[in-house]
N, C-alpha and C positions, 0 to 999 in steps of 0.2 A: 513561755509557759509559767515562769515565776510571776510575771505581771498578772496573768489571769488568776493564779492562786491568791495573790495579794488582793486582787479585786473581790474574790469570793469571801475572803476572810476579813476584809477591812470593815470595821464598824462605822456606821453612818447614822447620824441623828434621823429620827423619823420625819422631822419637819423638812429636811433636805430631800428626802425621798418621796415626798408627797403623801406621807402617812402610811402606816402599815395596813396590809390587807390580809384577811383570813384566806384559808384555802378555798372555801366556798365562794367568797367574794371574787377571787381570781377566776373560778370557774364561771361565775355569773358574767364577769367582764368578757371573758373569752366568748361565751355564748352570744353576747350582744355584738361583739365585733364580727363573729362569724355570720350572724343574721344580716347585719348591714352589708357585708361583703356578698352574700348570696343574693340579696335583693338587688344590689347594684348590678351584679353580673347578669341577672335575669332581665332587667330593664335593658341593659346594653345589648343582650342577645336579641331581644325583639327589635331593637333599632338596627342592628347589624344584619337581620334577616332581609331587609330591603336592599342591601348591597351584597348579599351572599352570592349571587350569580357572578358579579364582577370579581369578587374575591376568588371564587372557584376558577374563573378564566385566568386570572393572574397566576394562581398557584399551579395550574395545569400546563402552562406554557412550557416549562423545562422538560417535563416528562413527554409531552406530545412531540416535541422536537426530537428528543432522545429516541422515542419509539420509531419515528419516521426514519431517522438517520440510521438506526439499527437494521431497518428493512431495506435500505437502499444498497444497490450494487453499482459501483463506478465503472462505467464502460467508456473507453476513450472514443472521441469522435473520429470517424473514418474521413481522412482528409484527401481521399483520391481525387476529388473534383477541385480541391484547392480553395474552396470558398466557404467551408462550413465555419460557423461561429455562433456562440450563444450570447445574446444581448438581452437586456431587460426590455419588457414589453413597452415601456414608455420611451424607448429609443427608436422606435419604428417611425417611418416617414409617412406622410399623407399619401393615400391611394395604395399603400402596400397591402398585399392580400396574402392570406395563408389559411391553414385549417386549424380551427379552434377546438380544443378538447375540453369538455365539461368534466372537471375532476371531482365534482360533487353534485348530488341531485339539486337541480335548480328550477325554480318556478318563474316563468316569464309569462305574465298575464294569467290566462287560465291553463296554459300548458305546463306540465311538469316534465322536465327533460332529465332523463336518468344520467347517472354518472357514467362517463366513458363515451357518451355520444359526441359526434363531431359535426362541424358545419364549417363551410368556407366563409371567412369573415374578411372585411375590408376596413382599413383605418381611414375614415373619411369624416367630412363635416356634415352636421345635420342642417335643418332649415334655419336655425338660429346662428349658424356658423361655428358651432361648438364641435370640436374633434371628438370622435369616439369610435368604438369598434362595432360594426354593423354586419349582420348576416348578408352574405353575398349570393345566397341561394336559399330556396325554401327548405324547411326542415320538417319532416313528417314525424309527429310524435303521437303514437297510438291512433286515435281517431281525430286528431287535430293537426293543423298545419301552421308552423311558424313561418310567416312569409318573409320574403327578401326585404332587407332594409330595416330590420328590427335591431335596436340598440342592445348589445350584450352588457349584462351587469358587471362591468370590470372596473376595479379600483387600480388605476395606473400608478398610484403612489405607494401601493402596498408592497412590503418586502417579502410577503409570504410566497413560498415556492410551491409549486404543484407537488402533491404527495405528502407535504408536511401537515397533514390534517388527520393523523391518527387520533382516535378518541379512546378515552378510558371506558371500560364497559361496566354495566350494571346488570344484576341478575333478576331483580324484581322491579315491579312498577313502584313500589314504595321506597326503594332504595335511594333515588335522587332526592326525595323529600328529606329523609333521614340524613343524607349526606350534607345537604344545605343547612340543616339544623346544627350538624356537627361543625361545619365551617363557621356558621354564625356564632356558635358557642366559643370556639377557640379565638375568633376575632374579637369577641366581647372580652375575653380574658385579657388579651393584649391591650385593648382600649382601656380596660378598668385597672391596669397595672398601677398607675399613680395612686388611685383610691385604695387599692388593696395594700400597697406599701404603707400608706398613711395609717390604715387600720392596724397593721403589724406594729408600726412605730407607736401608735397610741396605746397598744397593749403593753409594750415593754417599757415605755417612757417612765412610768412611776418608779422604776428601779434605777433611774438615772439622776444625777445632780441637775439642778435647775438650769445651769448654763449648757449642759450637755443636751438638753431637749431642743435647743435651738438649731441642732444639726439636721433636723428633720427635712427642711426644704432642700439643702444641698444633696442630702441622701436620696430623696425622692426624684429630684431632677436628674442626678448622675445615673441613677438606677434605670430610669425610664429611657434615657438616651442610650445607655449601654445595651439595654434589651433590644432596642430597635436596631442598633448597629450589629448586634449579634444575629438577629433574624436576617438582615440584609446580607451579612457575610455568609450565612448558611445557604441562602437562596442563590447568591451569585457565584460563590467560590467553592463551598463544600459540596453542595448537591450535584451540580452538573458532572463532575468526574465520577462520583459515586454511582450515579444513575447510568453513565456510559459504561462503567465496569460491570455492573450487574446485568444490564441488558446485553452487553457483549457476550455473557455466558450463555444466553438463550438464543443465539444466532441460528441454531439448528431447529429452533421451534417457531411457531407462529406466535408472535408477541401480542397477547391480549391481557392487559393489566387491569385488575378490578379497581375501580375508582376509590372505594372505601379503603382498600389496602394502601393504595398510593398516598392518600391524604394522611392516613395514620403515620406513614413513613416520613413524608416531608415535614409534617407538623412536629414530629418527635425531634427531627434534626433542628428545625428552626427554634423550637422552645428550649431544646437542650443548649444550643449555642447562645440563645438569649440569657439563660441562666449562668452559663459559663462566663459571659461577658460582665457579669455582676462583680467580678473579682476586684476591680479598682474601687467600686462604690463601697463594697464591704470593707476593703482595706482603709478607705477614707474614714469611715465611721469608727472602726476599731482603733485606728491610730490616733484619732481625735480624742477618744475616750481614754486611751492610754493602755489598751489591752495588748497591742502589738507594736513593734518598732521596726524600722527598716533594717536595723542590725540583726534583730531576731530572724527576720525573713531571709536575709543573706546567709546567716549561719545554718539554716535548715534547707538550703536550696537543693541539696542532693535528695533529701527525703521528699521534698516537694516535687522534684522532677520525676521520681519514681511514681508518686501518687498521680501526677498528671498523665504519665504514660499508661498507667492502669485505667484511669477514667477514659482516656482516648480510646483504648482498646475495647472498652465496654460500650461506649457511645457510638463508635464507628459502626455503620451498617455492614461493612465488609470486613473480611479477615486478612486483607493484604496490607503489607507494611506501608506502601505509599499513601493509601487512604487514611490509615491510622495516624501517620505522621501529619497528614493534612489537618486532622483534629488537634493533634498535640502542639503543632506549631503556634497557632494563635493562643493557646493556653499558656505556653511558655512566654510568649510575648506579653500577654496580660499579667503574668506573674512579675515580670520585670517592671511593667508599668505600675503595678501595685506597690512594688518596692519604692519606686520614685515618689508615688503618692504618699506612702507612709513616711518617707524621709522629709517631704515638704510640709505635710500637715500634722505629723506626729508630735505629741507633747506628753509629759508625765501626767498621770491622772491626779486631779486635785478637786477639792470641793468648791473652788471658785474659778 
């Protein structure tokens, strides 16, 4: 704290600070930085629109699996015949036959086969000698007949299990469009992060010494990497147990989750963890400037721990202690990493 107060009261020549600016000049500079940032994000949003469906599918995977698993009931296999076993579809042998169940509405040629329909199928070779699953009997669909010997659209290398296809729901015809716009916007913000950080740095850099302005590239690089790592951590580690806990509370109900609500939820978690992971990058800049030291961070560790626990309780989507600690643990780890960063890179503030 004393270092920060000294920084505020320390007189510095105008030529070292890049010249003094009036209040209106500061406002004009801020306006220009905001305009450039908005334009960049808008352009990035238009580009991300073309990948919005893929981004949607990527973000929807955890909740679709959680929804399906929440609906499943595990029933043990009856072993009275002594030969029951569940094996992957790609482990069957040639000429094996069985009854195939269409788990989703499927179009084959002009025939639209409803979900739940079944047909006897055989694993055999086609005319070119390529193995596949073919119908072993005619299938009558409305006023059409799917003849015997038609190849079924099966991906033998897919790991998807039957039933893991629950979908998020929408209420209006326009909602998917607005949802894809939202996905594109958030993706654009993530893509634009280096540019936005550069605009922030450009706005505050006139108040720094000339040699301190050279920290911009390490700061932007470290911040961008930290943000990506935070988003991955939230997607892989934080969100699955939180979703499992929340959906577990609704086992007595039919689970239909609005797509818009879900994306607000997961994006909040990913963006929140991305911002939290900025701690080492901020510690690097502040320690290089001389505003904080590793010793100061060690001395205030008790206060920092309390603040971290409060932030974790606010950010956590659930009110149970395990999920709150799941948010607090990486924050405490990042605080330790920030102390190490400040110890390695910290130095007293000087004009040279």
